[in-house]
C-alpha positions as CSV (number, residue, x, y, z in Angstrom):
1,M,-194.1,86.1,-31.1
2,F,-197.8,87.1,-31.7
3,L,-198.1,86.7,-35.5
4,N,-198.6,82.9,-35.5
5,M,-200.9,82.8,-32.5
6,P,-204.2,81.0,-33.0
7,S,-207.1,83.4,-33.0
8,F,-208.5,81.7,-29.9
9,L,-205.4,82.8,-27.9
10,R,-205.8,86.4,-29.0
11,R,-209.2,86.7,-27.3
12,P,-209.0,87.2,-23.5
13,R,-212.7,86.9,-23.1
14,A,-212.8,83.4,-24.7
15,I,-209.8,82.3,-22.6
16,V,-211.5,83.4,-19.4
17,R,-214.6,81.4,-20.4
18,F,-212.6,78.4,-21.2
19,L,-210.5,78.6,-18.0
20,R,-213.7,78.8,-15.8
21,W,-214.9,75.5,-17.2
22,Y,-211.4,74.1,-17.1
23,W,-211.0,74.8,-13.4
24,A,-214.5,73.5,-12.6
25,V,-213.7,70.1,-14.3
26,L,-210.2,69.9,-13.0
27,L,-211.3,70.4,-9.4
28,F,-214.0,67.8,-9.8
29,V,-211.5,65.3,-11.2
30,G,-208.9,66.1,-8.5
31,E,-211.2,66.2,-5.5
32,I,-213.8,63.5,-6.4
33,G,-213.2,61.8,-9.7
34,L,-209.7,60.3,-9.0
35,Y,-210.8,58.9,-5.6
36,Y,-213.8,57.2,-7.1
37,W,-211.8,55.8,-10.0
38,H,-209.0,54.4,-7.9
39,I,-211.3,52.8,-5.4
40,N,-213.8,51.5,-8.0
41,S,-211.1,50.1,-10.2
42,C,-209.6,47.9,-7.4
43,N,-211.8,44.7,-7.2
44,W,-212.2,42.1,-4.5
45,P,-210.3,38.9,-5.3
46,T,-212.8,36.4,-6.6
47,S,-213.1,33.2,-4.4
48,P,-213.8,29.9,-6.0
49,T,-216.9,29.5,-3.7
50,A,-219.9,31.7,-3.1
51,D,-219.3,31.4,0.7
52,S,-216.8,34.2,1.2
53,T,-216.1,37.2,3.5
54,H,-214.8,40.5,2.4
55,V,-212.2,42.2,4.8
56,A,-210.7,45.6,4.1
57,I,-207.3,46.1,5.8
58,I,-205.9,49.6,6.4
59,A,-202.7,50.6,8.2
60,D,-201.1,53.6,9.8
61,P,-203.7,56.5,9.3
62,Q,-201.6,58.3,11.9
63,I,-203.5,61.5,11.8
64,V,-201.2,64.6,11.9
65,D,-200.6,66.6,15.0
66,H,-197.9,69.0,16.3
67,Y,-195.7,66.0,17.2
68,S,-195.6,65.0,13.5
69,Y,-193.5,67.8,12.0
70,G,-193.2,70.4,14.8
71,Q,-195.8,72.7,13.2
72,T,-198.0,75.1,15.1
73,G,-200.8,77.7,14.4
74,L,-202.3,78.1,11.1
75,L,-199.8,75.9,9.2
76,L,-200.6,73.0,11.4
77,R,-204.4,73.5,10.9
78,L,-203.9,73.5,7.2
79,V,-201.8,70.3,7.2
80,E,-204.3,68.6,9.4
81,F,-207.2,69.7,7.2
82,Y,-205.7,68.5,3.9
83,T,-204.4,65.2,5.4
84,D,-207.7,64.5,7.1
85,I,-209.9,65.2,4.0
86,Y,-207.7,62.8,2.0
87,M,-208.4,60.0,4.5
88,R,-212.1,61.0,4.9
89,K,-212.7,60.7,1.1
90,S,-210.9,57.5,0.8
91,Y,-212.5,55.8,3.8
92,R,-216.0,56.9,2.8
93,L,-215.7,55.8,-0.8
94,L,-214.0,52.5,0.3
95,Q,-217.2,51.8,2.3
96,D,-219.7,53.1,-0.3
97,I,-218.0,51.3,-3.3
98,Q,-216.5,48.2,-1.9
99,Q,-218.9,47.6,1.0
100,P,-216.7,45.4,3.1
101,S,-218.1,43.1,5.8
102,V,-215.2,43.8,8.1
103,I,-212.5,46.5,8.4
104,I,-209.2,45.8,10.3
105,N,-207.0,48.8,11.2
106,L,-203.5,47.6,11.9
107,G,-202.6,50.5,14.3
108,D,-201.0,53.9,14.7
109,L,-204.4,55.6,14.8
110,M,-202.7,58.9,15.8
111,D,-199.2,60.3,15.4
112,G,-198.6,61.6,19.0
113,G,-201.1,59.5,20.8
114,R,-198.7,58.0,23.4
115,E,-197.5,61.6,24.2
116,W,-200.9,63.1,25.0
117,A,-202.4,63.6,28.4
118,D,-206.1,62.5,28.6
119,D,-207.5,66.0,28.2
120,D,-205.5,66.6,25.0
121,W,-205.9,63.0,23.7
122,L,-209.7,62.9,23.7
123,P,-210.2,65.8,21.2
124,E,-207.7,64.1,18.9
125,Y,-209.4,60.8,19.3
126,Q,-212.8,62.5,18.4
127,R,-211.1,64.0,15.4
128,Y,-209.9,60.5,14.4
129,R,-213.4,59.1,14.9
130,S,-215.0,61.8,12.8
131,I,-212.7,60.7,9.9
132,F,-213.1,56.9,10.3
133,T,-216.8,56.6,10.8
134,A,-218.7,53.4,9.8
135,R,-221.4,54.4,7.4
136,Y,-223.0,50.9,7.3
137,P,-223.4,48.0,9.7
138,M,-220.0,46.3,9.7
139,R,-217.5,45.0,12.2
140,V,-214.5,47.3,12.7
141,Y,-211.4,46.1,14.6
142,E,-208.7,48.7,15.5
143,M,-205.3,47.5,16.8
144,A,-202.8,49.5,18.7
145,G,-199.6,50.9,17.2
146,N,-196.4,52.2,18.7
147,H,-197.5,55.7,18.1
148,D,-200.6,54.9,20.2
149,I,-199.0,53.2,23.2
150,G,-195.3,52.8,22.7
151,I,-193.4,49.5,22.2
152,G,-191.5,47.0,24.3
153,N,-189.9,48.5,27.5
154,T,-191.1,52.0,26.5
155,V,-194.8,51.1,26.4
156,V,-196.7,54.0,28.2
157,Q,-198.8,52.2,30.8
158,G,-201.4,55.1,30.9
159,A,-201.7,55.2,27.1
160,L,-202.2,51.4,27.1
161,E,-205.0,51.5,29.7
162,R,-206.6,54.5,27.9
163,F,-206.6,52.5,24.6
164,H,-208.3,49.5,26.3
165,K,-210.9,51.7,27.9
166,T,-211.8,53.9,24.9
167,V,-210.8,52.1,21.7
168,G,-210.9,48.4,22.6
169,P,-208.8,45.4,23.5
170,T,-205.4,45.1,21.9
171,N,-205.5,41.3,21.8
172,Q,-208.5,39.5,20.1
173,V,-209.3,36.2,18.4
174,I,-212.2,36.2,16.0
175,E,-213.7,33.7,13.5
176,L,-214.1,35.0,9.9
177,G,-214.7,33.2,6.7
178,G,-213.7,29.8,7.9
179,H,-210.4,31.3,9.4
180,Q,-209.2,32.1,12.9
181,I,-208.1,35.7,12.9
182,V,-205.5,36.6,15.6
183,L,-205.1,40.2,16.4
184,L,-201.9,40.1,18.5
185,D,-200.5,43.0,20.5
186,T,-196.8,42.4,19.7
187,L,-195.9,45.8,21.1
188,T,-196.5,44.7,24.7
189,L,-195.3,41.2,23.9
190,E,-191.7,42.4,23.7
191,S,-191.7,44.2,27.1
192,D,-189.6,42.8,29.9
193,S,-192.3,43.8,32.4
194,P,-194.6,40.8,33.2
195,E,-197.3,43.3,34.1
196,V,-197.2,44.7,30.5
197,S,-196.5,41.5,28.5
198,S,-198.6,38.9,30.3
199,A,-201.8,39.3,28.3
200,S,-200.1,38.9,25.0
201,N,-198.0,35.9,26.3
202,K,-201.1,34.2,27.6
203,L,-202.8,34.5,24.3
204,V,-199.9,33.0,22.4
205,E,-199.7,30.1,24.8
206,W,-203.4,29.5,24.7
207,L,-203.2,29.4,20.9
208,A,-200.3,26.9,21.0
209,K,-202.4,24.5,23.0
210,Q,-205.1,24.4,20.3
211,N,-202.8,23.8,17.3
212,D,-204.4,20.4,16.5
213,E,-208.0,21.8,16.6
214,H,-208.0,25.2,15.1
215,K,-209.1,26.5,11.7
216,P,-206.4,28.1,9.4
217,R,-204.9,31.0,11.2
218,L,-204.1,34.5,10.0
219,L,-201.9,36.5,12.3
220,F,-202.3,40.3,12.4
221,T,-199.4,42.3,14.0
222,H,-198.7,46.0,13.9
223,V,-194.9,45.6,13.6
224,P,-193.5,43.4,10.8
225,M,-191.6,40.2,11.6
226,W,-187.9,39.9,11.5
227,R,-186.3,38.8,8.2
228,P,-182.6,38.6,7.0
229,N,-181.1,41.9,6.0
230,N,-181.8,43.1,2.4
231,T,-184.7,40.7,1.9
232,L,-186.5,42.0,-1.1
233,C,-190.1,43.1,-0.7
234,G,-191.4,42.6,-4.2
235,P,-192.5,44.8,-7.1
236,L,-195.3,46.8,-5.3
237,R,-192.8,48.6,-3.0
238,Q,-192.2,52.3,-3.7
239,S,-189.3,53.1,-1.4
240,L,-186.1,51.0,-0.6
241,P,-186.6,47.5,-2.1
242,W,-186.2,46.0,1.4
243,L,-187.5,46.7,4.8
244,R,-184.9,48.2,7.1
245,N,-184.3,47.1,10.7
246,R,-183.8,50.2,12.7
247,R,-184.3,51.0,16.4
248,G,-185.1,54.3,17.9
249,Y,-187.4,56.3,20.3
250,Q,-190.6,54.4,20.7
251,F,-190.2,52.5,17.4
252,R,-188.5,49.6,15.7
253,D,-188.9,48.5,12.1
254,Q,-189.1,44.7,12.8
255,L,-189.8,42.5,15.8
256,F,-186.8,40.7,17.3
257,Q,-185.6,37.6,15.7
258,N,-186.4,35.4,18.7
259,T,-189.9,37.0,18.9
260,T,-190.5,36.1,15.3
261,T,-189.4,32.6,15.7
262,Y,-191.5,32.2,18.9
263,L,-194.7,33.4,17.1
264,L,-194.2,31.3,14.0
265,E,-193.5,28.2,16.1
266,R,-196.3,28.6,18.6
267,I,-199.1,30.0,16.4
268,K,-198.2,28.4,13.1
269,P,-200.0,31.0,11.0
270,L,-201.0,30.4,7.4
271,A,-200.2,34.1,6.7
272,V,-199.2,37.2,8.6
273,F,-200.5,40.8,8.0
274,S,-198.5,43.8,9.3
275,G,-198.3,47.5,9.0
276,D,-196.0,50.2,10.6
277,D,-193.5,50.5,7.6
278,H,-195.9,52.7,5.6
279,D,-194.9,50.8,2.4
280,T,-195.9,47.5,0.8
281,C,-193.8,44.4,1.3
282,I,-194.3,40.6,0.7
283,V,-192.0,38.1,2.2
284,E,-192.1,34.4,3.1
285,H,-191.1,32.9,6.5
286,Q,-190.2,29.4,7.3
287,V,-192.4,27.9,10.1
288,P,-190.0,26.2,12.5
289,G,-190.3,22.4,12.8
290,T,-192.3,22.1,9.6
291,T,-192.0,22.4,5.9
292,D,-194.7,25.1,5.8
293,K,-194.2,28.7,4.9
294,A,-196.1,31.7,6.1
295,T,-196.4,34.6,3.7
296,E,-196.2,38.0,5.4
297,Y,-198.1,41.0,3.7
298,T,-197.1,44.4,5.0
299,I,-199.8,47.0,4.1
300,G,-198.9,50.5,3.1
301,A,-200.1,53.6,5.0
302,F,-203.6,54.9,4.4
303,G,-202.5,58.6,4.5
304,W,-200.6,60.6,2.0
305,A,-198.2,62.4,4.4
306,S,-196.6,59.2,5.5
307,G,-193.3,59.6,3.6
308,V,-194.4,57.2,0.8
309,P,-195.6,58.8,-2.4
310,I,-198.9,56.8,-2.8
311,A,-201.1,55.6,-0.1
312,S,-202.6,52.2,-0.2
313,Y,-204.8,49.5,1.6
314,A,-205.7,45.9,0.9
315,L,-208.8,43.9,0.1
316,L,-208.9,40.4,1.6
317,T,-211.4,37.7,0.5
318,L,-211.7,34.8,2.9
319,Y,-213.3,31.5,2.1
320,P,-213.2,28.1,3.9
321,E,-210.4,26.7,1.7
322,G,-208.2,29.7,1.8
323,F,-207.8,33.4,1.1
324,M,-207.0,35.9,-1.7
325,I,-205.6,39.3,-1.2
326,Q,-205.4,42.4,-3.5
327,N,-203.2,45.5,-2.8
328,C,-205.0,48.7,-3.9
329,F,-203.5,52.2,-4.4
330,L,-205.2,55.6,-3.6
331,P,-204.7,58.8,-5.6
332,Y,-201.3,60.5,-5.6
333,Q,-202.2,63.6,-3.7
334,L,-199.0,65.5,-4.2
335,G,-199.4,64.9,-7.9
336,I,-202.9,66.4,-7.8
337,Y,-201.5,69.6,-6.0
338,K,-198.7,69.9,-8.6
339,T,-201.3,69.7,-11.3
340,Y,-203.2,72.6,-9.7
341,V,-200.0,74.7,-9.5
342,L,-199.1,74.0,-13.1
343,S,-202.6,74.8,-14.3
344,F,-202.5,78.1,-12.4
345,V,-199.2,79.0,-14.1
346,L,-200.5,78.1,-17.5
347,S,-203.7,80.1,-16.9
348,F,-201.7,83.1,-16.0
349,V,-199.5,82.7,-19.0
350,L,-202.5,82.3,-21.4
351,L,-204.1,85.4,-20.1
352,A,-200.9,87.4,-20.2
353,H,-200.3,86.3,-23.7
354,A,-203.7,87.4,-24.9
355,C,-203.7,90.7,-23.1
356,S,-200.1,91.6,-24.3
357,Y,-201.1,90.7,-27.9
358,R,-203.9,93.3,-27.9
359,R,-201.6,95.9,-26.3
360,Y,-198.8,95.1,-28.8
361,Q,-201.1,95.4,-31.8
362,G,-202.7,98.6,-30.6
363,L,-206.1,96.9,-30.6
364,K,-209.0,98.1,-28.5
365,A,-208.5,96.7,-24.9
366,W,-210.9,94.3,-23.5
367,R,-212.3,95.4,-20.2
368,G,-211.1,92.3,-18.5
369,C,-207.5,93.2,-19.4
370,D,-207.8,96.8,-18.4
371,R,-210.2,96.7,-15.5
372,W,-207.4,97.6,-13.2
373,L,-207.8,101.2,-14.3
374,S,-210.5,101.5,-11.8
375,V,-208.0,101.1,-9.0
376,G,-207.3,104.7,-9.7
377,G,-204.5,106.9,-8.4
378,L,-201.0,105.6,-9.1
379,W,-201.9,103.2,-12.0
380,R,-204.1,105.8,-13.8
381,H,-201.4,108.4,-13.6
382,W,-198.8,105.9,-14.8
383,L,-201.0,104.9,-17.8
384,I,-202.0,108.4,-18.8
385,S,-198.4,109.6,-18.8
386,R,-197.6,106.9,-21.4
387,Y,-200.8,106.7,-23.6
388,K,-202.8,109.1,-25.6
389,K,-206.2,109.2,-27.2
390,P,-206.7,108.6,-30.9
391,E,-206.2,111.8,-33.0
392,D,-210.0,112.1,-33.6
393,G,-210.4,112.7,-29.8
394,S,-212.9,109.9,-29.4
395,I,-212.8,107.5,-26.4
396,G,-212.3,104.2,-28.1
397,G,-212.5,103.2,-31.7
398,P,-215.0,101.2,-33.7
399,E,-216.6,98.3,-31.9
400,E,-215.2,94.8,-32.7
401,E,-217.4,91.7,-32.8
402,G,-217.6,90.1,-29.4
403,E,-216.2,93.2,-27.5
404,G,-218.3,95.0,-24.8
405,E,-219.2,98.7,-24.8
406,G,-216.9,101.2,-23.2
407,A,-213.7,99.6,-24.3
408,I,-210.8,102.0,-24.7
409,R,-208.5,102.2,-27.7
410,L,-204.9,102.8,-26.4
411,T,-202.0,104.0,-28.3
412,L,-198.4,103.8,-27.2
413,L,-196.4,107.1,-27.0
414,P,-192.8,106.9,-27.9
415,I,-190.6,108.0,-24.9
416,F,-188.1,109.9,-27.1
417,Q,-189.2,112.9,-29.1
418,G,-186.7,114.0,-31.6
419,N,-186.3,117.4,-33.4
420,N,-187.1,115.9,-36.9
421,S,-188.3,112.7,-38.5
422,A,-184.8,111.2,-38.9
423,E,-184.1,111.5,-35.2
424,T,-187.5,110.0,-34.3
425,V,-187.0,107.0,-36.5
426,A,-183.5,106.4,-35.0
427,A,-184.9,106.7,-31.5
428,V,-187.8,104.2,-32.2
429,H,-185.4,101.6,-33.3
430,N,-183.0,102.2,-30.5
431,N,-182.4,99.1,-28.4
432,G,-183.0,101.1,-25.2
433,Y,-186.4,102.2,-26.5
434,R,-187.4,98.6,-27.2
435,R,-186.5,97.5,-23.8
436,Q,-188.4,100.3,-22.1
437,K,-191.4,99.6,-24.4
438,L,-191.3,96.0,-23.4
439,W,-191.0,97.0,-19.7
440,R,-194.1,99.2,-20.0
441,L,-196.0,96.4,-21.7
442,L,-195.1,93.8,-19.0
443,S,-195.6,96.1,-16.0
444,G,-199.1,96.9,-17.2
445,L,-199.9,93.2,-17.7
446,F,-199.6,92.0,-14.1
447,P,-202.5,93.8,-12.5
448,S,-204.6,93.2,-15.7
449,V,-204.1,89.4,-15.5
450,V,-204.7,89.3,-11.8
451,W,-208.1,90.8,-12.3
452,A,-208.9,88.1,-15.0
453,I,-207.6,85.4,-12.6
454,R,-210.0,86.8,-9.9
455,D,-212.9,86.3,-12.3
456,I,-212.0,82.7,-12.8
457,A,-211.5,82.2,-9.0
458,L,-215.0,83.6,-8.3
459,V,-216.4,80.7,-10.3
460,A,-213.8,78.0,-9.4
461,T,-213.9,78.6,-5.6
462,P,-217.6,77.7,-5.0
463,F,-217.0,74.5,-7.0
464,Y,-214.0,73.6,-4.8
465,I,-215.8,74.3,-1.5
466,S,-218.8,72.3,-2.6
467,F,-216.6,69.3,-3.6
468,I,-215.0,69.4,-0.1
469,L,-218.3,69.8,1.8
470,F,-219.7,66.7,-0.1
471,F,-217.6,64.5,2.2
472,Y,-218.9,66.2,5.3
473,I,-222.6,65.6,4.6
């Protein structure tokens, strides 16, 4: 298997040098380059007029906590770190590259927000705020999600009041780019308790009275609107081709049918924007009593641990005559980690190939392949019992070009020693001898390659740490 190897693959030193650079470049691409490329390659929709407003829409960041997957301790800290840094990079580069005038977050800021007591919720909110920090003067609107306050009859009153006090109002009407933007809390709207639902109901009725005077309306809701079963969501969807309609503890996939009809009839929106589903979906709704249709755009989750392979967000351009929207995808984080794992395996195989070639050919060993001898004790005794010095008694043979001083020439001893040459030849070609020789070869490779991998890691690790710290500065 060694005879046809390229000369490059027979030189462990050259492979280590190559792998050091390879890992530095790979980590830069995986930790910075792909994020920059994805966000920079998704452009704002171009409006037909110069008078336009740029709005970035994100949904369901849902920062991970122990309510997410039942994890605790070090494992939870690792999951939190790697999910947080993904959103930190994406949110920072979204601001730096796209420079939106307004950012609207459609809700589910945290995963277990509705479950936390105030003393536990505040550190989690500060963690959320450290990730989603405005780097430039801009308006940021954050809606409540069912993971933040509950939904319908299961709305947690304390969590709702805490959200109003710390984050902001859950119902708002704002003017942007010639449009009336309605941020409606449909979570409390579906509650049977007048105390909980009154604010949302009053806003809907107030909007209904102004139907003849208002600018074009865009309705924002955390939970998507009802639609007939198996209504297709369009080509951008990554999971099931339609949005399911399930009910469960503190969640529902769609608003009730009567709520949807009520909102379309009273508000008459030009379009609807929703989140919660974690995946992209585009459907049309008939506005009751008119021939108009309202297109609903469900925005995918902003985090990579949301159950959908690729995270996403949307860029919305508003201008007086209408709007344009562009869906944008973020890097496939699991694909990046899979590439790291595959690259590590290939690095190990390349080094093992080169080191085993030198041993197999009886060539002078490179110190990187045999540095494990310094571990001493057991390994040194194992090696000496199976190798001998050259017959001239010297420690190492002639220097080869590119090899360091102090390298040792090692010669394999046959494990069978016959009484005459015929018996020795027979033993050497014995299948059992070949298996044992191969075993000796492979058992010596593992610690050798580990030491070479360590050399690569000493170079690659500082690069990785610096690429991570770049987003904390």
